[in-house]
C-alpha positions as a Markdown table, in Angstrom:
| # | Residue | x | y | z |
|---|---|---|---|---|
| 1 | Unk | -60.4 | 22.0 | -13.3 |
| 2 | Unk | -61.2 | 19.9 | -17.2 |
| 3 | Unk | -58.4 | 22.2 | -19.4 |
| 4 | Unk | -55.6 | 22.7 | -16.6 |
| 5 | Unk | -55.5 | 18.8 | -16.6 |
| 6 | Unk | -55.6 | 18.9 | -20.0 |
| 7 | Unk | -53.1 | 21.7 | -20.7 |
| 8 | Unk | -51.0 | 19.3 | -18.3 |
| 9 | Unk | -51.7 | 21.9 | -15.5 |
| 10 | Unk | -50.9 | 25.3 | -15.9 |
| 11 | Unk | -51.5 | 27.9 | -13.9 |
| 12 | Unk | -54.6 | 30.3 | -13.9 |
| 13 | Unk | -52.4 | 33.1 | -16.1 |
| 14 | Unk | -51.4 | 30.6 | -19.4 |
| 15 | Unk | -55.2 | 29.7 | -19.4 |
| 16 | Unk | -56.5 | 33.0 | -19.9 |
| 17 | Unk | -53.8 | 33.7 | -22.8 |
| 18 | Unk | -54.4 | 30.2 | -23.7 |
| 19 | Unk | -58.4 | 30.7 | -25.0 |
| 20 | Unk | -57.0 | 33.8 | -27.4 |
| 21 | Unk | -54.1 | 32.1 | -29.2 |
| 22 | Unk | -55.5 | 28.3 | -29.6 |
| 23 | Unk | -57.8 | 26.8 | -32.2 |
| 24 | Unk | -60.5 | 24.5 | -30.6 |
| 25 | Unk | -60.4 | 25.9 | -27.4 |
| 26 | Unk | -63.4 | 25.3 | -25.7 |
| 27 | Unk | -66.3 | 28.1 | -26.2 |
| 28 | Unk | -68.1 | 29.0 | -23.2 |
| 29 | Unk | -65.8 | 28.6 | -20.3 |
| 30 | Unk | -64.9 | 31.3 | -17.5 |
| 31 | Unk | -61.9 | 30.7 | -16.2 |
| 32 | Unk | -62.4 | 31.5 | -12.9 |
| 33 | Unk | -60.1 | 34.2 | -10.0 |
| 34 | Unk | -60.0 | 31.7 | -8.1 |
| 35 | Unk | -58.8 | 27.9 | -8.3 |
| 36 | Unk | -59.5 | 24.7 | -5.9 |
| 37 | Unk | -56.7 | 22.6 | -4.8 |
| 38 | Unk | -55.1 | 20.7 | -7.1 |
| 39 | Unk | -53.5 | 17.2 | -5.6 |
| 40 | Unk | -51.0 | 16.6 | -8.6 |
| 41 | Unk | -50.1 | 20.3 | -7.9 |
| 42 | Unk | -50.2 | 20.4 | -4.7 |
| 43 | Unk | -48.2 | 17.1 | -5.2 |
| 44 | Unk | -45.6 | 18.1 | -7.2 |
| 45 | Unk | -45.1 | 21.8 | -6.9 |
| 46 | Unk | -45.4 | 22.6 | -3.7 |
| 47 | Unk | -42.1 | 24.4 | -2.6 |
| 48 | Unk | -40.2 | 25.2 | 0.8 |
| 49 | Unk | -40.7 | 27.5 | 2.8 |
| 50 | Unk | -38.9 | 30.5 | 2.4 |
| 51 | Unk | -36.8 | 31.6 | 5.2 |
| 52 | Unk | -35.3 | 35.9 | 5.5 |
| 53 | Unk | -33.2 | 36.5 | 6.9 |
| 54 | Unk | -33.6 | 37.6 | 10.7 |
| 55 | Unk | -33.6 | 41.6 | 11.5 |
| 56 | Unk | -33.6 | 40.7 | 15.2 |
| 57 | Unk | -29.9 | 40.6 | 17.5 |
| 58 | Unk | -29.3 | 40.0 | 20.7 |
| 59 | Unk | -29.1 | 43.5 | 23.1 |
| 60 | Unk | -26.5 | 41.7 | 25.4 |
| 61 | Unk | -23.1 | 39.8 | 25.8 |
| 62 | Unk | -24.6 | 35.6 | 26.3 |
| 63 | Unk | -28.1 | 37.1 | 26.1 |
| 64 | Unk | -28.9 | 34.2 | 22.8 |
| 65 | Unk | -25.7 | 31.5 | 22.3 |
| 66 | Unk | -25.8 | 29.6 | 18.7 |
| 67 | Unk | -24.3 | 25.9 | 18.2 |
| 68 | Unk | -23.3 | 23.3 | 15.9 |
| 69 | Unk | -21.7 | 20.6 | 15.1 |
| 70 | Unk | -19.4 | 19.4 | 12.7 |
| 71 | Unk | -18.3 | 16.0 | 11.0 |
| 72 | Unk | -15.4 | 15.4 | 8.9 |
| 73 | Unk | -15.3 | 12.6 | 7.1 |
| 74 | Unk | -11.4 | 12.0 | 7.7 |
| 75 | Unk | -9.5 | 11.5 | 11.1 |
| 76 | Unk | -7.6 | 14.7 | 11.9 |
| 77 | Unk | -3.6 | 14.6 | 13.5 |
| 78 | Unk | -5.1 | 14.4 | 17.3 |
| 79 | Unk | -7.3 | 11.6 | 15.6 |
| 80 | Unk | -10.3 | 14.1 | 15.9 |
| 81 | Unk | -13.7 | 13.8 | 14.0 |
| 82 | Unk | -16.2 | 16.9 | 15.3 |
| 83 | Unk | -16.1 | 20.4 | 16.6 |
| 84 | Unk | -18.4 | 22.2 | 18.2 |
| 85 | Unk | -19.6 | 26.4 | 18.1 |
| 86 | Unk | -21.1 | 28.7 | 20.6 |
| 87 | Unk | -21.5 | 31.1 | 19.0 |
| 88 | Unk | -22.4 | 34.3 | 20.4 |
| 89 | Unk | -25.5 | 36.1 | 18.9 |
| 90 | Unk | -24.6 | 39.6 | 20.4 |
| 91 | Unk | -20.6 | 40.2 | 19.2 |
| 92 | Unk | -20.5 | 37.5 | 16.6 |
| 93 | Unk | -17.7 | 35.8 | 19.2 |
| 94 | Unk | -17.6 | 32.0 | 18.2 |
| 95 | Unk | -15.2 | 29.4 | 20.3 |
| 96 | Unk | -14.5 | 25.5 | 18.6 |
| 97 | Unk | -14.1 | 23.1 | 20.6 |
| 98 | Unk | -12.5 | 19.7 | 18.9 |
| 99 | Unk | -14.1 | 16.3 | 19.6 |
| 100 | Unk | -13.7 | 12.5 | 19.0 |
| 101 | Unk | -17.0 | 11.2 | 19.2 |
| 102 | Unk | -20.4 | 12.7 | 19.3 |
| 103 | Unk | -21.1 | 12.2 | 22.4 |
| 104 | Unk | -18.4 | 14.7 | 23.8 |
| 105 | Unk | -20.5 | 17.2 | 23.4 |
| 106 | Unk | -22.0 | 17.4 | 26.8 |
| 107 | Unk | -18.8 | 17.2 | 28.2 |
| 108 | Unk | -17.6 | 21.1 | 25.8 |
| 109 | Unk | -20.9 | 22.3 | 27.2 |
| 110 | Unk | -20.3 | 21.9 | 30.5 |
| 111 | Unk | -16.5 | 23.1 | 30.1 |
| 112 | Unk | -17.6 | 26.1 | 27.8 |
| 113 | Unk | -20.4 | 27.2 | 30.4 |
| 114 | Unk | -17.8 | 26.8 | 33.4 |
| 115 | Unk | -15.5 | 28.6 | 31.1 |
| 116 | Unk | -18.0 | 31.5 | 30.5 |
| 117 | Unk | -19.1 | 31.8 | 34.0 |
| 118 | Unk | -15.1 | 31.9 | 35.1 |
| 119 | Unk | -14.0 | 34.6 | 32.9 |
| 120 | Unk | -16.9 | 36.7 | 32.2 |
| 121 | Unk | -18.7 | 36.2 | 34.9 |
| 122 | Unk | -22.5 | 35.8 | 32.6 |
| 123 | Unk | -24.9 | 33.2 | 32.2 |
| 124 | Unk | -26.6 | 32.0 | 29.2 |
| 125 | Unk | -29.5 | 32.8 | 28.3 |
| 126 | Unk | -31.0 | 31.3 | 25.0 |
| 127 | Unk | -29.4 | 28.4 | 23.7 |
| 128 | Unk | -30.3 | 27.3 | 19.7 |
| 129 | Unk | -29.1 | 24.9 | 17.8 |
| 130 | Unk | -30.7 | 22.0 | 15.8 |
| 131 | Unk | -32.1 | 18.7 | 16.0 |
| 132 | Unk | -29.4 | 16.5 | 16.1 |
| 133 | Unk | -28.8 | 13.7 | 18.0 |
| 134 | Unk | -26.1 | 15.2 | 20.5 |
| 135 | Unk | -28.5 | 17.6 | 21.2 |
| 136 | Unk | -31.5 | 16.7 | 21.8 |
| 137 | Unk | -30.4 | 13.8 | 24.3 |
| 138 | Unk | -31.9 | 14.0 | 27.9 |
| 139 | Unk | -28.6 | 14.6 | 29.9 |
| 140 | Unk | -28.0 | 17.7 | 27.3 |
| 141 | Unk | -30.7 | 19.5 | 27.5 |
| 142 | Unk | -31.6 | 18.4 | 31.4 |
| 143 | Unk | -28.4 | 20.5 | 31.6 |
| 144 | Unk | -29.4 | 23.2 | 29.9 |
| 145 | Unk | -32.3 | 24.0 | 31.8 |
| 146 | Unk | -30.9 | 23.3 | 35.3 |
| 147 | Unk | -28.9 | 26.1 | 34.6 |
| 148 | Unk | -32.0 | 28.0 | 33.2 |
| 149 | Unk | -31.3 | 28.5 | 29.7 |
| 150 | Unk | -34.3 | 28.5 | 27.3 |
| 151 | Unk | -33.5 | 26.1 | 24.8 |
| 152 | Unk | -34.9 | 26.7 | 21.3 |
| 153 | Unk | -33.9 | 24.3 | 18.7 |
| 154 | Unk | -34.7 | 24.2 | 15.1 |
| 155 | Unk | -37.1 | 21.3 | 13.3 |
| 156 | Unk | -36.2 | 19.2 | 12.1 |
| 157 | Unk | -34.5 | 19.3 | 8.7 |
| 158 | Unk | -35.0 | 22.8 | 8.8 |
| 159 | Unk | -31.2 | 24.3 | 9.4 |
| 160 | Unk | -32.4 | 27.1 | 7.6 |
| 161 | Unk | -34.1 | 28.6 | 11.5 |
| 162 | Unk | -30.7 | 28.1 | 12.5 |
| 163 | Unk | -29.2 | 30.5 | 10.2 |
| 164 | Unk | -26.6 | 32.0 | 12.1 |
| 165 | Unk | -24.8 | 29.2 | 13.4 |
| 166 | Unk | -24.5 | 27.6 | 9.7 |
| 167 | Unk | -23.9 | 31.0 | 8.2 |
| 168 | Unk | -21.0 | 30.5 | 10.4 |
| 169 | Unk | -19.9 | 27.1 | 9.4 |
| 170 | Unk | -20.2 | 27.6 | 6.0 |
| 171 | Unk | -18.1 | 31.2 | 6.5 |
| 172 | Unk | -15.1 | 28.9 | 8.6 |
| 173 | Unk | -14.9 | 25.9 | 6.4 |
| 174 | Unk | -14.3 | 28.1 | 3.9 |
| 175 | Unk | -12.1 | 30.0 | 5.2 |
| 176 | Unk | -10.1 | 26.8 | 6.2 |
| 177 | Unk | -9.5 | 25.1 | 3.3 |
| 178 | Unk | -9.1 | 28.3 | 1.2 |
| 179 | Unk | -5.8 | 28.2 | 3.6 |
| 180 | Unk | -5.0 | 24.4 | 3.5 |
| 181 | Unk | -5.4 | 24.0 | -0.2 |
| 182 | Unk | -3.0 | 27.0 | -0.4 |
| 183 | Unk | -0.4 | 25.1 | 1.2 |
| 184 | Unk | -0.9 | 22.4 | -0.4 |
| 185 | Unk | -1.5 | 20.2 | 3.3 |
| 186 | Unk | -2.6 | 17.0 | 3.6 |
| 187 | Unk | -6.6 | 16.5 | 4.8 |
| 188 | Unk | -6.0 | 14.8 | 8.1 |
| 189 | Unk | -4.8 | 18.7 | 9.0 |
| 190 | Unk | -8.2 | 20.1 | 9.2 |
| 191 | Unk | -7.5 | 20.7 | 12.7 |
| 192 | Unk | -4.8 | 23.2 | 12.3 |
| 193 | Unk | -6.9 | 25.4 | 9.9 |
| 194 | Unk | -9.8 | 25.4 | 11.3 |
| 195 | Unk | -8.2 | 26.2 | 14.7 |
| 196 | Unk | -6.3 | 28.8 | 12.9 |
| 197 | Unk | -9.4 | 30.2 | 11.0 |
| 198 | Unk | -12.0 | 30.7 | 13.8 |
| 199 | Unk | -9.0 | 32.9 | 15.3 |
| 200 | Unk | -8.5 | 35.0 | 12.6 |
| 201 | Unk | -12.1 | 35.2 | 12.6 |
| 202 | Unk | -13.1 | 36.7 | 15.6 |
| 203 | Unk | -10.5 | 39.4 | 14.5 |
| 204 | Unk | -11.6 | 39.8 | 11.5 |
| 205 | Unk | -13.4 | 43.7 | 11.0 |
| 206 | Unk | -17.2 | 43.4 | 10.1 |
| 207 | Unk | -20.0 | 45.1 | 8.8 |
| 208 | Unk | -22.9 | 44.1 | 10.5 |
| 209 | Unk | -20.7 | 44.8 | 13.5 |
| 210 | Unk | -20.0 | 48.5 | 12.0 |
| 211 | Unk | -16.6 | 47.8 | 11.8 |
| 212 | Unk | -15.8 | 46.6 | 15.1 |
| 213 | Unk | -14.5 | 42.8 | 15.5 |
| 214 | Unk | -16.3 | 40.1 | 17.6 |
| 215 | Unk | -12.8 | 40.1 | 20.3 |
| 216 | Unk | -13.4 | 44.0 | 20.4 |
| 217 | Unk | -16.9 | 43.8 | 21.7 |
| 218 | Unk | -16.2 | 40.8 | 23.7 |
| 219 | Unk | -13.1 | 42.3 | 25.5 |
| 220 | Unk | -13.3 | 45.6 | 24.9 |
| 221 | Unk | -10.0 | 45.6 | 24.1 |
| 222 | Unk | -8.6 | 46.1 | 19.9 |
| 223 | Unk | -6.9 | 42.8 | 18.8 |
| 224 | Unk | -3.4 | 42.7 | 18.0 |
| 225 | Unk | -3.0 | 40.9 | 14.8 |
| 226 | Unk | 1.3 | 41.5 | 14.4 |
| 227 | Unk | 1.5 | 37.7 | 15.5 |
| 228 | Unk | -0.5 | 36.3 | 12.7 |
| 229 | Unk | 1.9 | 34.4 | 9.0 |
| 230 | Unk | 0.7 | 33.4 | 5.6 |
| 231 | Unk | -1.0 | 29.6 | 7.1 |
| 232 | Unk | 1.4 | 26.8 | 6.2 |
| 233 | Unk | 4.2 | 28.9 | 5.1 |
| 234 | Unk | 7.6 | 27.8 | 5.8 |
| 235 | Unk | 10.2 | 29.6 | 8.6 |
| 236 | Unk | 13.2 | 28.7 | 9.8 |
| 237 | Unk | 12.8 | 27.8 | 13.5 |
| 238 | Unk | 14.8 | 27.7 | 16.1 |
| 239 | Unk | 15.9 | 24.3 | 17.6 |
| 240 | Unk | 17.0 | 24.8 | 21.4 |
| 241 | Unk | 20.2 | 23.6 | 22.8 |
| 242 | Unk | 18.7 | 20.3 | 24.2 |
| 243 | Unk | 17.2 | 19.3 | 21.4 |
| 244 | Unk | 20.2 | 19.6 | 18.8 |
| 245 | Unk | 21.8 | 16.6 | 17.8 |
| 246 | Unk | 24.9 | 17.6 | 19.1 |
| 247 | Unk | 26.8 | 20.7 | 19.1 |
| 248 | Unk | 27.7 | 20.9 | 15.3 |
| 249 | Unk | 24.0 | 20.6 | 14.6 |
| 250 | Unk | 22.3 | 23.4 | 12.7 |
| 251 | Unk | 20.4 | 25.7 | 15.2 |
| 252 | Unk | 17.3 | 26.4 | 13.3 |
| 253 | Unk | 15.3 | 23.9 | 11.1 |
| 254 | Unk | 12.9 | 24.8 | 7.9 |
| 255 | Unk | 9.7 | 23.8 | 9.3 |
| 256 | Unk | 5.9 | 24.7 | 8.7 |
| 257 | Unk | 4.1 | 27.4 | 10.2 |
| 258 | Unk | 0.2 | 26.1 | 11.7 |
| 259 | Unk | -0.9 | 29.1 | 13.4 |
| 260 | Unk | -1.2 | 29.9 | 17.2 |
| 261 | Unk | -0.7 | 27.8 | 19.9 |
| 262 | Unk | -3.6 | 27.9 | 22.6 |
| 263 | Unk | -2.8 | 29.2 | 26.2 |
| 264 | Unk | 0.6 | 30.2 | 24.7 |
| 265 | Unk | 2.9 | 32.6 | 22.6 |
| 266 | Unk | 4.3 | 30.8 | 20.7 |
| 267 | Unk | 3.7 | 29.6 | 17.0 |
| 268 | Unk | 2.9 | 25.6 | 16.3 |
| 269 | Unk | 5.5 | 24.0 | 13.4 |
| 270 | Unk | 5.3 | 21.2 | 11.6 |
| 271 | Unk | 8.7 | 19.3 | 12.3 |
| 272 | Unk | 9.9 | 16.9 | 9.2 |
| 273 | Unk | 8.2 | 14.1 | 9.9 |
| 274 | Unk | 5.5 | 15.0 | 11.0 |
| 275 | Unk | 6.5 | 15.8 | 14.4 |
| 276 | Unk | 4.3 | 18.9 | 16.4 |
| 277 | Unk | 7.3 | 21.8 | 17.4 |
| 278 | Unk | 6.0 | 24.8 | 19.4 |
| 279 | Unk | 8.5 | 27.8 | 19.3 |
| 280 | Unk | 8.6 | 31.7 | 20.1 |
| 281 | Unk | 11.9 | 32.3 | 17.4 |
| 282 | Unk | 11.3 | 32.4 | 13.9 |
| 283 | Unk | 12.6 | 33.6 | 10.4 |
| 284 | Unk | 9.4 | 33.5 | 8.2 |
| 285 | Unk | 9.3 | 32.9 | 4.8 |
| 286 | Unk | 5.7 | 33.9 | 3.7 |
| 287 | Unk | 6.3 | 32.9 | -0.1 |
| 288 | Unk | 7.4 | 29.7 | 0.4 |
| 289 | Unk | 4.7 | 26.8 | 0.7 |
| 290 | Unk | 7.0 | 23.6 | 1.9 |
| 291 | Unk | 4.7 | 21.1 | 1.6 |
| 292 | Unk | 4.0 | 22.1 | -2.2 |
| 293 | Unk | 5.8 | 20.6 | -5.5 |
| 294 | Unk | 8.4 | 22.9 | -6.8 |
| 295 | Unk | 6.1 | 24.0 | -9.7 |
| 296 | Unk | 3.7 | 25.4 | -7.5 |
| 297 | Unk | 5.6 | 26.9 | -4.6 |
| 298 | Unk | 4.6 | 30.4 | -5.3 |
| 299 | Unk | 6.9 | 32.7 | -5.2 |
| 300 | Unk | 10.0 | 30.1 | -4.3 |
| 301 | Unk | 13.6 | 32.2 | -3.8 |
| 302 | Unk | 16.1 | 30.6 | -5.7 |
| 303 | Unk | 18.3 | 28.1 | -3.6 |
| 304 | Unk | 15.8 | 27.5 | -0.5 |
| 305 | Unk | 15.3 | 23.9 | 1.1 |
| 306 | Unk | 12.1 | 22.6 | 0.5 |
| 307 | Unk | 11.0 | 19.7 | 2.3 |
| 308 | Unk | 10.5 | 16.4 | 0.5 |
| 309 | Unk | 12.3 | 18.0 | -2.6 |
| 310 | Unk | 12.2 | 14.9 | -4.9 |
| 311 | Unk | 15.9 | 14.0 | -5.5 |
| 312 | Unk | 18.6 | 16.0 | -7.7 |
| 313 | Unk | 19.1 | 15.3 | -11.1 |
| 314 | Unk | 22.6 | 12.9 | -11.8 |
| 315 | Unk | 24.9 | 15.4 | -13.9 |
| 316 | Unk | 26.4 | 13.0 | -16.6 |
| 317 | Unk | 29.9 | 13.4 | -17.4 |
| 318 | Unk | 30.5 | 15.4 | -20.4 |
| 319 | Unk | 28.9 | 18.3 | -18.2 |
| 320 | Unk | 31.7 | 18.1 | -16.0 |
| 321 | Unk | 33.3 | 21.2 | -15.8 |
| 322 | Unk | 35.7 | 19.7 | -13.0 |
| 323 | Unk | 39.6 | 20.4 | -12.8 |
| 324 | Unk | 42.3 | 17.1 | -13.5 |
| 325 | Unk | 40.2 | 16.2 | -17.0 |
| 326 | Unk | 43.8 | 16.9 | -18.6 |
| 327 | Unk | 44.9 | 13.4 | -16.0 |
| 328 | Unk | 42.6 | 11.1 | -17.8 |
| 329 | Unk | 43.7 | 8.2 | -18.6 |
| 330 | Unk | 42.0 | 5.8 | -20.8 |
| 331 | Unk | 41.7 | 2.0 | -19.7 |
| 332 | Unk | 44.6 | 0.3 | -22.9 |
| 333 | Unk | 42.9 | -2.2 | -25.1 |
| 334 | Unk | 43.6 | -6.1 | -24.4 |
| 335 | Unk | 46.9 | -7.6 | -26.4 |
| 336 | Unk | 46.0 | -8.8 | -29.5 |
| 337 | Unk | 43.1 | -6.4 | -30.0 |
| 338 | Unk | 40.1 | -4.1 | -29.3 |
| 339 | Unk | 37.2 | -6.5 | -26.8 |
| 340 | Unk | 34.4 | -7.2 | -29.0 |
| 341 | Unk | 31.9 | -4.0 | -28.6 |
| 342 | Unk | 28.3 | -4.7 | -29.5 |
| 343 | Unk | 26.3 | -3.9 | -32.3 |
| 344 | Unk | 25.6 | -0.2 | -32.9 |
| 345 | Unk | 27.9 | 1.1 | -29.9 |
| 346 | Unk | 29.8 | 4.0 | -29.7 |
| 347 | Unk | 33.9 | 4.0 | -28.9 |
| 348 | Unk | 34.6 | 5.6 | -25.5 |
| 349 | Unk | 36.3 | 8.8 | -26.1 |
| 350 | Unk | 37.9 | 11.7 | -23.5 |
| 351 | Unk | 35.3 | 13.8 | -21.9 |
| 352 | Unk | 34.4 | 16.3 | -24.3 |
| 353 | Unk | 36.7 | 14.6 | -27.0 |
| 354 | Unk | 35.4 | 12.7 | -29.8 |
| 355 | Unk | 36.9 | 9.6 | -31.9 |
| 356 | Unk | 38.8 | 6.4 | -30.0 |
| 357 | Unk | 41.0 | 7.0 | -27.7 |
| 358 | Unk | 44.9 | 7.2 | -28.2 |
| 359 | Unk | 48.1 | 7.1 | -25.5 |
| 360 | Unk | 48.7 | 10.4 | -23.5 |
| 361 | Unk | 51.9 | 12.1 | -24.4 |
| 362 | Unk | 54.9 | 12.1 | -22.5 |
| 363 | Unk | 54.9 | 15.1 | -22.2 |
| 364 | Unk | 52.2 | 18.5 | -20.5 |
| 365 | Unk | 49.8 | 18.5 | -17.8 |
| 366 | Unk | 49.3 | 16.1 | -15.1 |
| 367 | Unk | 51.0 | 14.0 | -12.5 |
| 368 | Unk | 54.9 | 12.9 | -13.2 |
| 369 | Unk | 53.4 | 9.5 | -12.4 |
| 370 | Unk | 51.1 | 9.9 | -14.5 |
| 371 | Unk | 53.7 | 10.9 | -17.3 |
| 372 | Unk | 55.5 | 8.2 | -16.5 |
| 373 | Unk | 53.2 | 5.3 | -16.1 |
| 374 | Unk | 52.2 | 6.0 | -19.5 |
| 375 | Unk | 55.3 | 6.4 | -21.5 |
| 376 | Unk | 56.4 | 2.8 | -20.0 |
| 377 | Unk | 53.3 | 1.3 | -20.6 |
| 378 | Unk | 52.8 | 2.6 | -24.2 |
| 379 | Unk | 57.0 | 1.4 | -24.6 |
| 380 | Unk | 55.9 | -1.8 | -23.4 |
| 381 | Unk | 53.5 | -2.2 | -26.1 |
| 382 | Unk | 55.4 | -1.4 | -28.8 |
| 383 | Unk | 58.2 | -3.8 | -28.2 |
| 384 | Unk | 55.7 | -6.8 | -27.6 |
| 385 | Unk | 53.9 | -6.1 | -30.9 |
| 386 | Unk | 57.5 | -6.1 | -32.9 |
């Protein structure tokens, strides 16, 4: 123990080799195969407990439900700050409910349990969650126990014990963030990204389900994904006649696709300025992201209108190619000499030409009125000068 402390608390293996590869090592010291407890090593070197993946899974639907709650630093479009997830261990199907406050978790639980009983005629056997305050409240645990559900909770500060729900949270947030950032959408639109990510997750084949989808295992029906589009892309959405300003208004507008509407056969769109619009008729441009700057809009077709685009660059007179340049009549200089020019100023010239302005000829192209006015002005100037 003495040499262990002198050599700054090494392992027993290091002490055995130090005896043969260093000078001055005390002779006659036998390195024990087992050592007593070192307080310094115990306080500094103790690692966290390992949590290997569990190989046990539920054998039937709703036999075990995992739950977790996620908070966000930015309120969503509808001012939500949290969402709670209910994850079925057997099918891997997930339900997500948006919350304004943590205290609403008990309400979300009651509504979800009623949904499962009414739609699937099933009851929950086990409930697994973390030790958060929303799950440890008396009303929450009482409602679970009154329904005959076994309550399992992870130890405090041990989220690994609720690993199934934690892994789902990481997966959903990675998908939602990737979609939102790819489409250049603001942070407050996270609620649409999360809902769309969960919608796609339930319809994605998974290896641990032998490449079945959670939707199939829950409903015994292969999901149809023909309605899915690129999240955040542009779409020309049909405007009903009752919503148009007048009969001359366009029949469609460019909007942003935000996923499928809950409980309806319609898509959610964001209409300018920041107004939700639901429609089942739209022409999608899945290579256009209207919220992205023009330089970042991947695959932007030429000539497609964009929302919030910058004002067009003003065209200079010298770049103007419209007909009628030959009719240009410069202003007459004042009698008695030209007006004083600022230092470094360039005398005005005809568009596309150079040098000082000259009086237009009395013959050539242009309107008859312009030619007669120019000739009269030129003769008057010569008579006054003489």
